[in-house]
N, C-alpha and C positions, 0 to 999 in steps of 0.2 A: 497530317492535317485532315487528308480526304476522308480518313476513316473515321475520325472522330467527328467532322462536319454531317457524316452521314449516320452515326451514330447519334447525335442533337436531333437530328432530322426524325427519326423513327421514335426518338422519346417524346418528342413534341406530338408525334402525330397516333402516336399507341399507346399510352400510357397503362400500365395494367397494375394494379394497387397489388403490393405484395404483403402475403398475409403468412410468408415462412419466415420466423426469425436469423433463420442461417442462409437464407438465398437473396439477391437482388434481383432489380428489373434486369430484363437481356440486354439493354445497352449500357448498362454499368462497368466499367474499368474494373481490372485485375486489383488486387491489392498484394504487395511483397513484403511483407515484413520480417525483420532480421533481427537476432537475439543479440546485438552488438560485440563488442570486440573484433575481431579480424571475420572479414565477410566472406562467405564460400566463393571459391574462385571465380564459379558458374554463376554468381548471381548477377553482374553488369552486364557480361555477354547475353544471357538469359532476357533479362529486363529491357537492353536494346531490341532485343529480336522480338518483344512481346509489345512495344513500344512503335514501331514499324522500321526498324532498321537505324544505320547509323546517324541518319541526318534526322531523326526524330527531335523535338524540340524538348530538352531536358533542363527542368528549374531546380536550381538547389536553393533550399530553404535552410540557412543555418542558425536560427533564432534559438535552437535548443541550447547552443553552445556559446560560453563565455571567451573562447578563442577568436582573436580578433580573425584571424587568417580561416577560420571554418571551411566560410564561404569557398574561398577560393581554392584551397587545399581540397578539397571536395569535389571542383570542377576540373582541378588538374587529374584528379584519379578518374574521372568518369572521361576525359579527353583523352587519357591513356588506354583508354580499354575502349578507344575507334568511336566516341560520339563526337559529332561536327560540330552540332547545335545545344552549346550547354551557356547556360547562363544564371549568374545568381541572382536570386529577387531583390529586388528595390525596397527601401525602407520608407519609402513611399507609400501609403496606403493605395493610393489612384492608379499607379504606378506596378504595383504589386498586383492589385486586384487583373488588371489586364495581361500581365503575366500570366497568372494563374488558368485565367481564362483561354492562353494559348496553348499552354503547355500540354506533350502529348504525357510526357513521365514527370512525376514532383518528387522529388527527394527529400526526404526529411531526416536532418542532419541527428546525430545524439547530442547528447549533454544533459538538461533537466526538462523533464516534461511538461511541468506547471511552466516553467519560463516560455515555453514553446506554445504554450495554450495561452499565456498572459499575451503574446505579441501577437498571434492572431484576433485574440479578443479584442484588443484595442486598436485594431485597423480595421474592425468589423469583416474579417475574412472567412469566419465556418463557415456561414453556408455557400459562400463562393466555393470552397473548396468543396465541401457537401457536392454542391452541382454539378461541377466539375467532371469530379468522381463517378456520380450520375450519368454523365452524358458520355463516360468513355473512357476519362485521364487516369491512367494508372498513377496511382499513389504508392510511394515505396519509402520506405525509411527504417533506420535503424534504432535501438538501445531507445534513448527516449522519443525518436520517432515511430518506435516500434509501439509505446505503450499509448500514445494517444490514439491508437486506431480504435479502442475500445469506445463504446458510449459511457460508460463507467469507468474512469483512468485511477490506476495504481499510482500516487503520488511517491511514495516512497516512505511514508511516514504509516511505520510497522512495526509489529513486535516479529524477531526472527529467531527468538531461543525458546519460542513456546508458542505451544496450540492454542490461542487467547480470542474467545468471541470477541467480535467487535474492533479488532485491533488494527485491521488495515484499512488504510481511510482510500476513498473513493471519491473522485470528483468527476465532473464533465469532460470528455473527452470529444475526440471527434465526431464520433458515433459511425464510422465507416464499416466496420466490422462485426455486424450484428451478432448478436446471442453469446459474445465472450467477453474475457475478461483477461487482456494481454500482460505477461511478465516476461521480464526479458533478464539476459545474463543470468538463467536461473538456474542452472545446475552450477556453474561455476561461483555463484554467489550464495549457494544456497536458500534459497528462496521459498523452498517448500510451506513453511509454516504462514507465510504472508498471502500465498496464493488460495491456501486452505481456507483460512479465513475469510480470504474475500468472496470465494466461493459458498462457504456457509452462510454468507451475508447476503448473497444472490442467486442463490440454489436455480434460478433459472437460467442461469449464464454458466456456460462453458469456463471453465480455467485453462488459459493454454502458456503454459511457460517453455518459452525459445531460448535455450543455450548460445552461447558464442560459437560463431562460426557455422549457424544453422540459420536456415529462414522458412518461411511460409509461404506459399504461393497461393491467395485465395480465389478463385475463380467467381466469374460474375454469378453463377449458380449456388455457391457458398461453400461446393467441395474444395478441398487445397489439396494440396501436395508440398512434401518435406523436402527441401535441399541443403545440402551439407554436410557437416559431421552427424548431426540428430544427437538422441532421438528429442520429439517435441512431446513434451509431458500433456495431457490431457485430464484436468479432471473434473469430472461430468457427475454435479446435483442434482438431477434433471428428476432421478428416479430414487434419490434419497430420502430421508424420514431425518428431520433436522429436530433433538430433542428439546423441549423448553430451557432456555439458559439466558442470563442477565450479561450486559455487557461486561468483560472483565473475566468472565469464569472462564474453567476450558472448556473448551468446544466438544460438543457430543454431536454425533452424524452416524446412522448407518446406511448399508447398502448405496455407500460412495463409490462410483466407478474410476478406474485410473486406467489409462490408457499412454503405452509410449509408442509412439507414431515414429518409424525408423526413417532413414536417407530414402529418398525415391519411392516412398510409399504413399499412396493418396488416401483420404479420408474423407468421408460424409457425417456430417454432424446428425443427419438425420436418419442414416442407418448404426452409424456405432461401429462401423466394422470398417477395417483399413486393407487397402489392397496392395497387394504385389507391384512391382514395377510392370512385369507382362503383362498384367490383367488390366491397368488403368488406361482410361482413354489417352491417347496419343495425340499430342500437341503439334 
């Protein structure tokens, strides 16, 4: 908590407007975005280290899941990984707000991303999550917990068998990972079409497809590293030309870039270049 308190003071005393869509204020926490299914073996130990060690305050948010034991099962998994201070968020809005403000790391359980956003919205907690992240809290999640990281979130309502303009539904997400559209279970469930369609409708956003057993760690400066099996698929339409087309027509785009970022590689959206482990900044 000492590090989070210092981050809050720094953010309060010296806030600098952020003009780069892929960077965050210097006091912001990291993001850990997992693609669903089995987690990379190194994810929880790495997350605990980033959050301050085994005594870090870990808050489990199971609201995306319909399983009654989703919270307790996830709590137990973190405890088995060495975490000593793990709690499940309260259903009460006031208690939930307090827990979010005190957490060093917030873990968003998988399930249905729309269900999770509805739960945050009903309790008026979206701005609380955003503020906590901006002052140093690590926000992490898998599957649906990954999808909500984007400002514009894929709901799952999409065409998977063809490249159709306007066929991927996008709604408001948490807006923590700037400049991207996150898709999860990406290779396992063959979700290329829906992410291509999403990028075509929002070409200023980078599509990030994260597969199972894979995660991305996003640093406060906007750069990120892949851990686990990999690769992460990046669909970059920022320099593309989208040809005029009506909703429901077949997609037409030119000069679209696709990157495959392998395990242990780091990547900076501003440079469009991946770096090998030996070249990356050591943590």
